[in-house]
DRENMAR-302093 format. One record per residue (C-alpha): x, y, z. Coordinates in steps of 0.5 Angstrom, whole numbers, plus 2048, in hexadecimal, padded with zeros to 3 digits. Example, Ala and Ser with C-alpha at 12.3 -4.5 7.8 and 13.67 -1.06 7.14 Angstrom:
2
8197F7810/81B7FE80E/
//
This chain:
527
8B29CA9A4/8AE9C99AB/8B09C39AF/8AA9BD9AF/8A99BE9B7/8A89C69B6/8A09C59B6/8A09BF9BB/89B9C19C1/89E9C29C7/89A9C29CE/89D9C69D4/8A09C39DA/8999C59DE/8959C19D9/89A9BB9D9/8999BA9E1/8929BB9E1/8919B59DC/8969B19E0/8919B39E6/88B9B09E2/88E9AA9DF/8939A89E5/8919AC9EB/8939A79F0/8999A59ED/89F9A89F0/8A29AE9ED/8A89B09F2/8AC9AC9F8/8B09B09FC/8B29ADA03/8AC9ABA06/8A79AFA02/8A49AD9FC/89F9B19F8/89A9AE9F3/8999B19EC/8929B49EF/8959B79F5/89B9BA9F1/8969BD9EC/8929C09F2/8989C29F6/89B9C69EF/8949C99EE/8959CC9F5/89C9CE9F4/8999D29ED/8949D59F1/8999D89F6/89D9DA9F1/8989DE9EE/8969E19F4/89D9E59F4/89E9E59ED/89C9E49E5/89E9E09E0/8A59E19DD/8A89E29E4/8AE9DF9E6/8AF9DB9EC/8B59D89EF/8B79D29F3/8BD9D19F7/8BE9CA9F9/8C09C29F8/8BB9BD9F5/8B49BD9F9/8AD9BB9F8/8AB9C29F9/8B09C59F4/8AD9C09EF/8A69C39F1/8A89CA9F0/8AA9C99E8/8A39C69E7/8A09CC9EB/8A39D19E7/8A29CE9E1/89A9CE9E3/89B9D59E5/89E9D79DE/8A49D99E2/8AC9D79E1/8B09D39E6/8B79D59E7/8BB9CF9EA/8C19D29ED/8C79CD9EE/8C89CC9F6/8D09CC9F6/8D09D39F3/8D39D89F7/8CF9DE9FA/8D19E39F5/8CF9DE9EF/8C99DD9F2/8C79E49F3/8C99E69EC/8C49E09E9/8BE9E39EE/8C09EA9EB/8C09E89E4/8BA9E49E4/8B69E99E8/8B39E39EC/8AE9E69F1/8AE9E09F5/8B49DB9F8/8B29D59FA/8B89D29FF/8B99CBA01/8BA9CBA09/8C19C8A08/8C39CEA04/8C09D3A09/8C79D6A0B/8C99D7A04/8C39DBA02/8C49DFA08/8CB9E1A05/8C89E49FF/8C99EB9FF/8C49F09FD/8BF9EA9FC/8B89EE9FB/8B49E79F9/8AF9E59FE/8B29DEA01/8AD9D8A02/8B19D2A06/8AF9CCA03/8AF9C8A09/8B19C8A11/8B19CEA16/8B29D5A12/8B99D7A13/8B99DEA12/8B49E4A14/8AF9E6A0E/8B09DFA0B/8A99DBA0A/8A89D3A0B/8A69D0A05/89F9CDA08/89E9D4A0B/89F9D7A04/89B9D2A00/8959D3A05/88E9D2A03/8909D29FC/88B9CE9F8/88D9C79F5/8899C89EE/88C9CB9E8/88D9D29E7/8889D69E2/88E9D79DE/8909D59D7/8979D39D6/89A9D29CF/89F9CD9CE/8A49D19CA/8A59D69D1/8AB9D59D5/8AB9D09DA/8B29D09DD/8B89D59DD/8BF9D19DE/8C59D59DF/8CB9D39DB/8D29D69DC/8D49DB9D7/8DA9DC9D3/8DA9E49D5/8DA9E29DC/8D39E39DE/8CE9DD9DE/8C89DD9D9/8C19DB9DA/8BF9D59D5/8B79D69D4/8B49CF9D2/8AC9CE9D1/8A79C99D2/8A79C79CB/8AF9C69CB/8AD9BF9CF/8A69BD9CE/8A69BE9C6/8AD9BA9C6/8AA9B49CA/8A59B49C4/8AB9B39BF/8AE9AE9C4/8A89AA9C5/8A79A99BD/8AE9A79BC/8AC9A09C0/8B39A09C3/8B299D9CA/8B999F9CC/8B79A79CB/8B09A69CE/8AD9A49D5/8A69A29D7/8A29A49DC/8A39A09E3/8AB9A09E1/8AF9A19E7/8B59A69E6/8BA9AA9EB/8BB9B19EB/8C19B29EE/8C59B79EA/8C59BF9ED/8BE9C39EC/8C29C99E9/8C49C59E3/8C09C39DD/8C29BC9DF/8BE9BD9E6/8B89C29E5/8B79C09DD/8B89B89DF/8B29B99E4/8AE9BC9DF/8AF9B69DA/8AE9B19DF/8A79B49E1/8A59B59DA/8A69AE9D9/8A29AC9DF/8A79A99E2/8A99A89EA/8AE9AC9EC/8B39AA9F2/8B69B19F4/8BD9B19F8/8BF9B89FA/8C69B79F7/8CA9B19F4/8CC9AC9F9/8CF9A59F6/8CC9A19FC/8C59A49FC/8C59A39F4/8C799C9F5/8C199B9FA/8BC99F9F6/8BE99A9F0/8BC9949F4/8B69969F8/8B399A9F3/8B49969ED/8B799C9E9/8B699B9E2/8BA9A19DF/8C09A49E2/8C49AA9E0/8CB9AC9E3/8D19B09E0/8D79AB9DF/8DA9AD9E5/8D49AC9E9/8D49A59E6/8DB9A49E8/8DA9A69EF/8D49A19F0/8D799B9ED/8DD99C9F2/8D899C9F8/8D89969FC/8D19959FB/8D29949F3/8D498D9F4/8CE98A9F7/8C998F9F4/8C398C9F0/8C39909E9/8BE98B9E6/8B99919E6/8BD9959E2/8BB9969DA/8BF99C9D8/8C59A09DB/8C69A69D7/8CC9AB9D8/8CE9B29D6/8D39B89D7/8D99B49D4/8DA9AE9D0/8DB9A79D4/8E29A49D5/8E299D9D2/8E599A9D8/8DF99D9DC/8DA99B9D7/8DC9949D7/8DC9949DF/8D59979DF/8D29929DA/8D598C9DD/8D298F9E4/8CB9929E2/8CA98D9DD/8C59929D9/8C59969D3/8CA99D9D3/8C99A39CF/8CC9AA9CE/8C99B09CD/8CC9B79CB/8C89BD9CC/8C89C49D0/8C49C89D4/8C29CC9CE/8BF9C59CB/8BC9C39D1/8C19BD9D1/8C29B89CC/8C19B99C5/8C79B49C3/8C79AD9C5/8CB9A79C5/8C69A19C5/8C799A9C9/8C99969C3/8CF99B9C2/8D299A9C9/8D69949C7/8DD9949C9/8DF9909C3/8DD9969BF/8E199B9C3/8E19A09BD/8DA9A29BF/8DB9A39C6/8DF9A99C5/8D99AC9C1/8D39B09C4/8CE9AC9C0/8C99AE9BB/8C49B39BA/8BE9B19BE/8B79B09BB/8B59B79B9/8BC9BA9B9/8C09BD9B4/8C89BE9B4/8CC9C29B0/8D49C49B0/8D69CB9AE/8DD9CE9AD/8E09D49AF/8DE9D79A9/8D79D69A9/8D79D09A4/8D39CA9A6/8D89C49A6/8D89BD9A4/8D99B69A7/8E09B69AB/8E19BD9AB/8E19C19B2/8DE9C79B3/8D89CA9B8/8D39C59BA/8CC9C89B9/8C59C59BB/8BE9C69B9/8B99C29BD/8B29C39C1/8B69C49C7/8BA9CA9C5/8B99D09CA/8B59D69C9/8BB9DA9CA/8BF9DD9D0/8BB9E29D5/8BC9E99D3/8C29E89CF/8BF9E99C7/8C69EA9C5/8C99E39C8/8C39E09C6/8C49E29BE/8CB9E09BF/8C99D89C0/8C29D79BD/8C09D99B6/8BA9DB9B4/8B89D49B1/8BA9D19B7/8C19CE9B7/8C59CF9BD/8CC9D09BE/8CF9CB9C3/8D69CE9C4/8D99C79C3/8DE9C59BE/8DC9BE9BB/8DB9BA9B4/8D69B69B1/8D99AF9AE/8D59AC9A8/8D09A89AC/8CE9AE9B0/8D29AD9B6/8D49B39BA/8DB9B49BD/8DC9BA9C2/8E39BC9C1/8E49C29C5/8E09C89C8/8E09CE9C4/8DE9D29CA/8E39D09CE/8DE9CD9D3/8E19C89D8/8DD9C29DB/8DF9BF9E1/8DB9BA9E5/8D59BC9E0/8D59C39E3/8D69C99DD/8DC9CE9DF/8DE9D49DA/8E59D69DB/8E39DE9DA/8DF9DD9E1/8E49DA9E5/8E99DF9E2/8E69E59E4/8E69E39EB/8ED9E19EB/8EF9E79E8/8ED9EB9EE/8F29E89F2/8F79ED9F4/8FD9E99F2/8FA9E79EB/8FC9EB9E5/8F99E69E0/8F59E09E0/8F39DA9DB/8EE9D49DD/8EE9CE9D9/8EC9C79DA/8F19C19DB/8F09BA9DB/8ED9B79E1/8ED9AF9E2/8E79B09E7/8E39B69E4/8E59B69DD/8E89BD9DE/8EA9C19E3/8EB9C99E3/8F29CC9E3/8F49D39E4/8FA9D59E0/8FC9DC9E4/9019E19E2/9039E49E9/9039EB9EB/90A9EF9EA/90E9ED9F1/9099E89F3/90A9E19F4/9029DE9F5/9019D89F9/8FC9D49F5/8F89D19FB/8F79D99FC/8F49DA9F5/8F09D49F6/8ED9D69FC/8EB9DD9F9/8E79DA9F4/8E49D59F9/8E19DB9FC/8DE9DE9F6/8DC9D89F2/8D99D19F2/8DE9CC9F4/8DE9C89ED/8E09CF9EA/8E69D09EE/8ED9CE9EB/8EF9C79EE/8F69C99EC/8FA9CF9EA/9009D09E6/9049D69E5/9079DA9DE/90A9E09DC/9069E29D7/8FF9DF9D4/8FF9DD9CC/8FA9E29C9/8F89E39C2/8F99EA9BE/8F39EC9C1/8F49EB9C8/8F09E49C9/8F39DF9CD/8F69D99C9/8F39D49CE/8F49CE9C9/8FB9CF9C9/8FB9CF9D1/8F79C99D1/8FB9C59CC/9019C29D0/8FB9BF9D5/8F89BC9D0/8FD9B99CC/8FC9B29CA/8F59B29CB/8F19B19C4/8EC9B79C6/8EC9BD9CA/8E69BB9CE/8E79B69D3/
//
């Protein structure tokens, strides 16, 4: 049976922006430093970008952006959307070899580079994409400045039909096989779902035109690029910060009267510890939402007391365009602590089920793999049909890789991560990718990577190493080796040594056995 939302109309993002330009053309769409852009100006700029893109390519092409948050980065998504192309936002903290892989795999012919990341882009070996620097004096011979690239492209809609079910974003998630996969998301994944949310009448889930919201989460994540699109879709005013800064966030709340704010719990903790937090006027805030991990009750109590707004948790993943499960404001009551350890209930239009290892559907209170069906489930993984089939069924059910259980009331409790993923400060780290790098160290005979509890970041990456015969490896040296080849957040914070790794009869490392001593005393094996 098809879900109720299956046949709902869904506009493209190009259509969404044109409608906002007609209805609220003089309203502010973006604030970035001293620059403001109205919806009418944004519509014209993104038309120009679309024309410039179509001069060099065709619908379906991938273009990449390496950089921090900016108004140009947001415009690139919409320009690509209007050209029927797909933006590949690259996490700016990745090492050059990781960036090189994403560019090669995505086949992006154009790479837009933030001026602060010019040196990092110049260090990419074998770079074949044409490089456009978004601001400042061009750093390398052969590169082109953004304004020069844009040239005299017209600020009128391209003569092109784009379908809402076409790809819009391709966001790379770390892979269990050691290589990241490009999760492909469509216009309709967001625009169809907004119709479902609006029809639900739940104010805490649905923002209105003119509401101010902050973009501070990194652009290479769904919480960055995906959130930017959702703010624009609602007709909101987006305050863009290059990256999260607690002082700047507090100032934005007060100066711009932010109505909604999304941060990961670790960022909330940092913000509340800032000296300005004691005197900031939070009266404009209506809703604070958080994701990536549950919130510790003491932090929740401190946040509610200081911010004075309603809190909500969202659970989701890149493959679901973010949140599909939510713990609503009324359940953020310290007196109902048993609910605070849950992820919440399925959002409107979302279906949840739990499946056991034998393939059978499980009932309330039974733990198995969480599966989701929703309007926002990805189209698939870029050029990986087998990987797509492994997680996405023909009738639209997505395997999340998380182990969890549903209680009798429909609240979802996440128990563990089937895919061994580590979440550290809202960054996803897969052990296999880190292990493959550490294994290359000459003094390492074998290695397993696990997540261990960390008071600040939720989890920290730890490597368990078997030394090569006759060697006594220095932990700092192994960590330095990893940092030369991986983004800093993926590198181990600590290393333990062991004579032999525990494995099952087929040779698979028993990571759960390695994790157990570090998680003893914790209610769940995620933090």
